[in-house]
N, C-alpha and C positions, 0 to 999 in steps of 0.2 A: 504494500500500500504506500502510495506517495504521501509526502507531507501535506500536499494540497488536499488530497482525498481525506486524510485524517482531519485536517482543519475544517473541512466542509461537513463532517459528520455532526449530527445532533449530539448535544452534551451527553445524554444517557447512552448513546451508542459508543462514544469514546470511552466512557467508564466500563461498559460491558466488554469492549474489545481489549482494554488493558487487563481487566481481571480474568478474561478467558484465554487470551493469546499472549499477553505480556508476561514478563518475569519481574516480580518484585525484587528490587535490589537492596534498598535501604530507606529508612525514614529519618528525617532530621527535623529540628525545630528551627523556624526562620521567621522572625518578625511577627509573632503571633499566629503563625500557621504551623501545622504539621505538614511537612512536604514529603510525600512518598515518591521515590524514584523508581521508574519501571524501564525495562529494556524491551523494545518492540521492533523487530526487523532491523537490528543494529543501530537503532536510534534510542536515545535516552529521553524519556518523557516524565515531567514532574506533575504531580497532582497536589494542589494547594488546598488543604482542609482547614477551614476556619472553625476552631473549637467554640468560640463565643456564639457564633451564629448556627453551629452544627450543620455546616454545608460546605460543599466543595466550591471554592471561588474561581479556580482556574485550572486548566489542563493545557500544558504546552510543552513543546520540544525544548530541551536544554542544549544550547549550542556548546560544543566541546571546548570552546575558548571563553565561555562565560566565567566571570569571577566566582560565581556560586559553585562551580565545579570543585573548588578546593575543599568544600565540605564533604565531598563524596570520594575523594581520591583514594582514601584508605580502603574503600569497599568495591571499587570498580577497576576494570582493566581497559586502558585506552590503547588503541592500536596506532 
């Protein structure tokens, strides 16, 4: 699946795809969110869960050069 195809999916289908076909890598805390990192088709995708509102605020690809990547480096393998 291309990034564009993933972006165009409805929110609930993104969640379903990650939970059924993605691989959970690690979870971190980041500015009031619990962020779960998934691997899907060699791409890392973050799911931002807001505890206070009890909802997912955002699902998006994590570019390998993003500064947030440093929080995950002990848990992932970059090629």
